Structure formats: structure tokens, C-alpha cells
C-alpha positions as CSV (number, residue, x, y, z in Angstrom):
1,M,154.1,29.4,177.3
2,P,154.2,32.4,179.6
3,A,157.3,34.2,180.6
4,Y,157.7,34.7,184.4
5,V,159.8,36.8,186.7
6,A,160.5,35.3,190.2
7,L,161.6,37.8,192.8
8,L,163.1,36.2,195.9
9,R,162.7,37.8,199.3
10,A,165.7,38.6,201.4
11,V,168.3,36.8,199.3
12,N,171.9,38.0,199.5
13,V,171.1,40.3,202.3
14,G,171.2,39.6,206.0
15,G,173.2,36.4,205.7
16,T,171.0,34.5,203.3
17,Q,173.5,34.0,200.5
18,L,172.4,32.3,197.3
19,P,174.8,32.0,194.3
20,M,172.9,32.9,191.2
21,D,174.2,29.7,189.5
22,A,172.4,27.7,192.2
23,L,169.2,29.7,191.6
24,L,169.6,29.0,187.9
25,A,170.0,25.3,188.6
26,M,166.9,25.3,190.7
27,C,164.9,26.9,187.9
28,R,166.2,24.3,185.4
29,S,165.5,21.4,187.7
30,A,161.9,22.7,188.0
31,G,161.7,22.4,184.2
32,F,161.6,26.1,183.6
33,E,162.8,27.0,180.1
34,Q,165.1,29.8,178.9
35,A,166.0,30.4,182.6
36,R,168.4,33.2,183.5
37,T,169.1,35.4,186.5
38,Y,169.5,39.1,186.7
39,I,171.9,40.6,189.3
40,A,172.7,38.9,192.5
41,S,169.6,40.0,194.4
42,G,167.4,37.0,193.7
43,N,165.8,37.7,190.3
44,A,165.0,34.9,187.9
45,L,163.4,34.9,184.5
46,F,162.1,31.9,182.6
47,R,159.2,30.3,180.7
48,S,157.0,27.6,182.1
49,R,153.8,25.8,181.3
50,L,152.9,25.9,185.0
51,R,150.6,28.6,186.5
52,A,152.1,31.2,188.7
53,P,151.1,29.5,192.1
54,Q,152.8,26.3,190.9
55,V,155.9,28.2,189.8
56,R,156.0,29.8,193.2
57,H,155.6,26.5,195.0
58,A,158.3,24.8,192.9
59,L,160.8,27.5,193.6
60,E,160.0,27.8,197.3
61,A,160.3,24.1,197.8
62,R,163.8,24.0,196.2
63,L,164.9,27.1,198.1
64,A,163.7,25.5,201.4
65,G,165.8,22.4,200.6
66,F,168.8,24.6,199.8
67,F,168.6,26.8,202.9
68,G,166.8,24.5,205.3
69,K,164.3,27.3,205.9
70,P,161.6,29.0,203.9
71,V,162.4,31.7,201.4
72,G,159.6,33.7,199.9
73,V,159.1,34.0,196.2
74,H,156.9,36.5,194.4
75,V,156.0,35.6,190.9
76,R,154.7,37.9,188.1
77,T,154.2,37.2,184.4
78,A,156.0,39.4,182.0
79,A,152.7,41.2,181.3
80,E,152.0,41.7,185.0
81,L,155.5,43.1,185.5
82,A,155.0,45.5,182.6
83,T,151.7,46.6,184.2
84,V,153.5,47.2,187.5
85,L,156.0,49.4,185.7
86,A,153.3,51.3,183.8
87,E,151.2,51.9,186.8
88,N,154.0,53.3,189.0
89,P,152.6,56.7,190.1
90,F,156.0,58.1,191.1
91,T,157.8,58.3,187.7
92,G,159.1,61.8,188.6
93,T,161.2,60.3,191.4
94,P,164.7,59.1,190.5
95,P,164.6,55.4,189.7
96,S,167.0,54.4,192.5
97,R,164.7,56.2,195.0
98,N,161.5,54.7,193.5
99,V,160.7,51.3,195.0
100,T,157.9,48.7,194.5
101,V,157.1,46.2,197.3
102,F,155.8,43.1,195.7
103,L,153.1,41.2,197.7
104,H,151.3,37.9,197.2
105,A,147.8,39.4,197.4
106,P,146.2,42.8,197.0
107,P,147.1,45.1,199.9
108,P,144.2,45.2,202.4
109,A,142.2,48.4,202.7
110,G,143.7,50.7,205.3
111,V,147.2,49.2,205.0
112,L,148.9,52.6,204.7
113,A,147.4,53.6,208.1
114,D,149.8,51.2,209.7
115,V,152.9,52.8,208.2
116,R,155.3,54.3,210.8
117,G,158.3,56.7,210.5
118,R,157.0,58.5,207.5
119,D,158.6,61.8,206.5
120,A,158.8,62.9,202.9
121,E,158.1,59.4,201.5
122,Q,155.1,59.0,199.3
123,L,153.2,55.7,199.1
124,A,150.5,54.3,196.8
125,L,148.8,51.0,196.5
126,G,148.9,48.8,193.4
127,R,147.2,45.6,192.4
128,R,149.5,43.4,194.5
129,E,152.1,46.0,195.2
130,I,152.9,49.0,197.4
131,Y,154.7,51.8,195.5
132,V,157.1,54.0,197.6
133,A,159.0,57.1,196.6
134,Y,161.9,58.2,198.7
135,P,162.6,61.8,197.7
136,D,165.3,62.2,200.3
137,G,166.9,58.7,199.7
138,I,166.3,55.3,201.0
139,G,169.3,55.1,203.3
140,A,168.1,57.9,205.6
141,S,164.5,56.8,205.7
142,K,162.9,55.6,208.9
143,L,159.8,54.3,207.0
144,V,158.3,51.0,208.3
145,I,155.6,49.3,206.3
146,P,154.3,46.4,208.3
147,A,152.4,45.0,205.3
148,A,155.8,44.7,203.5
149,R,157.2,42.2,206.0
150,T,156.5,39.2,203.7
151,G,157.0,41.2,200.5
152,T,160.1,41.9,198.5
153,A,161.2,45.3,197.1
154,R,162.9,46.3,193.9
155,N,163.8,49.7,192.7
156,L,162.6,51.1,189.4
157,N,165.9,50.5,187.6
158,T,165.7,46.8,188.4
159,I,162.0,46.6,187.5
160,S,162.6,48.4,184.2
161,R,165.4,46.0,183.3
162,L,163.5,42.9,184.4
163,T,160.5,44.0,182.3
164,A,162.6,44.4,179.2
165,L,164.3,41.0,179.8
166,A,161.0,39.2,180.4
167,A,159.5,40.7,177.2
168,A,162.5,39.4,175.2
169,L,162.1,35.8,176.4
């Protein structure tokens, strides 16, 4: 039974508050096994016999019921998350300044041409990710990535920890 990591979009920021015990209850009600959460930014880990699209749908339906509006969920298997970590091209950047934007599908060709406000930031495309290095820090950045509008971002510290937790499930 595969181990999954679910990354919720825009949870516990901008007024969309989700207690992690509520997320855990949603995972358990979907029949996910060994469910747990990691930090209060919308990260869940579990095992399920369902395929990733079914996992995504199950969580999105429960979240929509909870909030009364859609909340995006990006799902990766433990192996896929380990690949995301291994393929990050910016390992020389401090982990807190190294972000991966998770997408549902491969980024379209030319997606980086739409980026605005770029200064010292570096960007690279992954399989279903956009990797971003912020050498001068995220807080001062004016970077806008239109393709990331429906994605969700995690820094390298979080991805590293989620990868280790998922591997241990």
C-alpha cells in the first residue's frame, strides 16, 4: 500500500484556518491508514490503497465540506517526493530560501517567460514542480509566478522532513 504526502494549498494563511486534528480526522474518515500531520501548514502523510487522483479527490471533497469552498490538494507518493528532493537543482541555497512549488501537471513549455518581478531569484522546472531559489530571501522578493497560482509551495526544510516521515510510514 503506497505512502502518500498531501500538501494543501493556502491553508493556515490568509484566513483559511484548518486545525491539524480536523485534517487528521478527514484523512481517517477517507480510510487512510497511519495518518499523521506535519506542522500546521497543511501537510498530511498516510497510506492508502487508492491511486493519487482518488486520494486528491477524497481530501478535496472533505475540505470543501469543511470550508464551504474548494481547497487545492497536491498529492505525491513517498517515492515521488524523494525524487522532488533529489532533483532540486538549488542545493547550495539555504533550505529556508529554497522553495518548491507543487503543481498538478507538468509545467507547460515557456512557463518561466511569464514570471515577473525577478531579481536574483533562480527558477528551474521539475516534473510537476517549479523550483525557486531566493538568495536574498523570500520576504523581500517581488517574484510573481503566474503558473504557481494553483500550486502550493514548501521550503526545502519541510520537503526534507516530509520525505523522511513518508519513507518511515
